[in-house]
C-alpha positions in Angstrom: 134.1 219.5 18.3 134.2 221.0 21.7 135.9 218.7 24.9 133.8 217.0 27.3 134.7 219.7 30.4 136.5 216.7 33.1 133.4 218.5 35.7 130.3 220.1 34.7 130.5 223.6 35.1 127.0 223.7 37.4 129.4 221.4 40.0 131.7 224.3 39.8 128.3 226.7 39.9 127.3 224.9 43.0 130.1 225.4 45.0 130.9 228.7 44.9 130.0 230.5 48.0 130.0 234.2 48.9 131.8 235.3 52.3 132.8 238.3 53.6 131.6 239.9 50.2 134.1 237.4 48.2 133.3 234.4 45.6 134.9 231.8 47.4 135.4 228.0 46.8 136.0 226.2 50.2 139.3 223.9 50.8 137.2 220.8 51.0 135.3 221.6 47.9 138.4 222.2 45.7 140.0 218.6 47.3 137.0 216.9 45.9 137.6 218.7 42.5 141.2 218.5 42.3 140.7 214.2 43.1 143.0 214.9 46.3 142.0 215.1 50.0 141.4 218.3 51.8 144.5 217.2 54.1 146.9 217.0 50.9 145.4 220.4 49.5 146.1 222.5 52.6 149.7 220.8 53.2 150.6 222.1 49.9 148.9 225.4 50.5 150.5 225.5 54.3 154.2 224.8 52.0 153.6 227.7 50.3 152.0 230.6 52.1 153.4 233.2 50.7 151.8 232.5 47.8 148.3 232.7 49.2 147.9 236.6 50.4 145.0 237.5 52.1 143.4 238.7 49.1 143.7 235.0 48.1 142.8 232.6 51.0 141.0 233.7 53.9 140.7 231.6 57.1 136.8 231.1 58.1 136.4 232.1 62.1 134.5 229.8 64.0 131.3 231.9 63.7 131.3 231.5 59.7 132.3 227.5 60.0 129.2 227.2 62.3 126.8 229.5 60.1 128.0 227.3 57.1 127.4 224.1 59.5 124.1 225.6 59.7 123.2 226.4 56.5 124.5 223.2 54.3 124.0 220.5 57.5 126.7 219.0 59.7 126.5 215.4 58.1 128.2 216.8 55.1 131.4 218.3 57.5 132.7 214.9 58.8 135.3 215.1 61.6 136.3 218.7 60.5 139.2 219.4 63.3 140.4 222.7 61.6 138.9 225.7 60.2 138.3 225.7 56.3 140.3 227.9 54.3 138.7 229.9 51.0 139.9 230.6 47.8 139.2 233.6 45.6 139.7 233.3 42.1 143.2 234.8 41.9 144.0 232.1 45.2 142.4 228.9 43.2 144.8 230.3 39.8 147.6 230.3 42.2 146.8 226.6 43.2 147.3 225.3 39.7 151.0 226.7 40.4 151.5 224.1 43.2 149.2 221.4 42.2 151.0 220.2 39.3 148.5 217.5 38.2 147.1 217.0 35.1 143.9 217.0 36.3 144.5 220.2 38.8 145.6 221.9 35.7 142.1 220.9 33.8 139.8 221.7 36.4 141.8 224.8 37.2 140.6 226.1 33.7 137.2 225.2 34.3 136.9 227.0 37.7 138.2 230.0 36.0 135.8 230.0 33.1 132.7 229.5 35.7 134.5 232.8 37.2 134.4 234.6 34.3 131.0 233.9 33.6 129.8 234.9 36.5 131.3 238.3 36.3 130.0 238.7 32.9 126.5 237.4 34.5 126.8 240.2 37.1 127.7 243.3 34.5 124.8 242.7 31.9 122.6 242.8 35.2 124.0 245.8 36.4 123.4 247.5 32.9 120.2 246.5 32.9 119.3 247.6 36.3 120.6 251.3 34.8 118.4 251.0 31.5 116.1 250.0 34.3 116.6 253.0 36.4 116.9 255.6 33.3 113.7 254.8 32.0 111.6 255.4 35.3 113.2 258.6 35.7 111.7 259.1 32.3 108.6 258.1 33.4 108.2 259.8 36.0 108.1 263.1 34.7 105.3 261.9 32.2 102.9 260.7 35.5 100.9 264.0 35.9 100.6 264.2 32.0 99.4 260.7 31.5 96.6 261.6 34.9 95.8 265.0 32.4 94.8 262.6 29.4 92.9 260.1 31.2 90.5 262.3 33.2 89.9 263.7 30.0 89.2 260.7 28.6 87.1 259.3 31.8 85.2 262.4 31.0 84.7 262.0 27.1 83.3 258.3 28.4 80.8 259.7 30.7 77.3 260.1 28.8 75.8 263.2 29.6 72.4 263.1 31.6 69.4 263.3 28.8 68.5 266.7 29.2 64.6 266.9 30.7 62.1 266.6 28.7 59.9 270.1 28.4 56.0 269.8 28.6 54.8 272.3 25.4 52.0 274.5 26.8 49.3 275.1 24.0 47.4 272.9 22.0 48.5 270.1 19.5 
């Protein structure tokens, strides 16, 4: 029997955002998942900044933050004074090395599994799109041939006009 997940997969999936072309989780969402305050999570990160290069963690710009607030509504952001940080999959994996609680480990495992699942889904969509394109190319060549066949069928379906009856000349 599979153990019950600490955090439902759907909850994690809903929190993943696309920022600067990367799938990320915001610091406040990660803190909620880990069961710590955003302040404590960010303190731990700032004490270990060398572990979080630019491709692991993104500091949101004021404009990006305003767009997020507009998209999600301002009520859920509370009294945020600092711009949020967004963590990529690699950054989230690195968080497990600085947040050394059992909950953090289990939540990280769940998050990484969601990212893997998303990659698999995207991969299958790419394969499907590629097969569809190949099929379209094959069908394009047949368009004219199919048109000729339909024209021939239509001609066969048209009933010929009856020949006018000629009046016979002569005696019957």
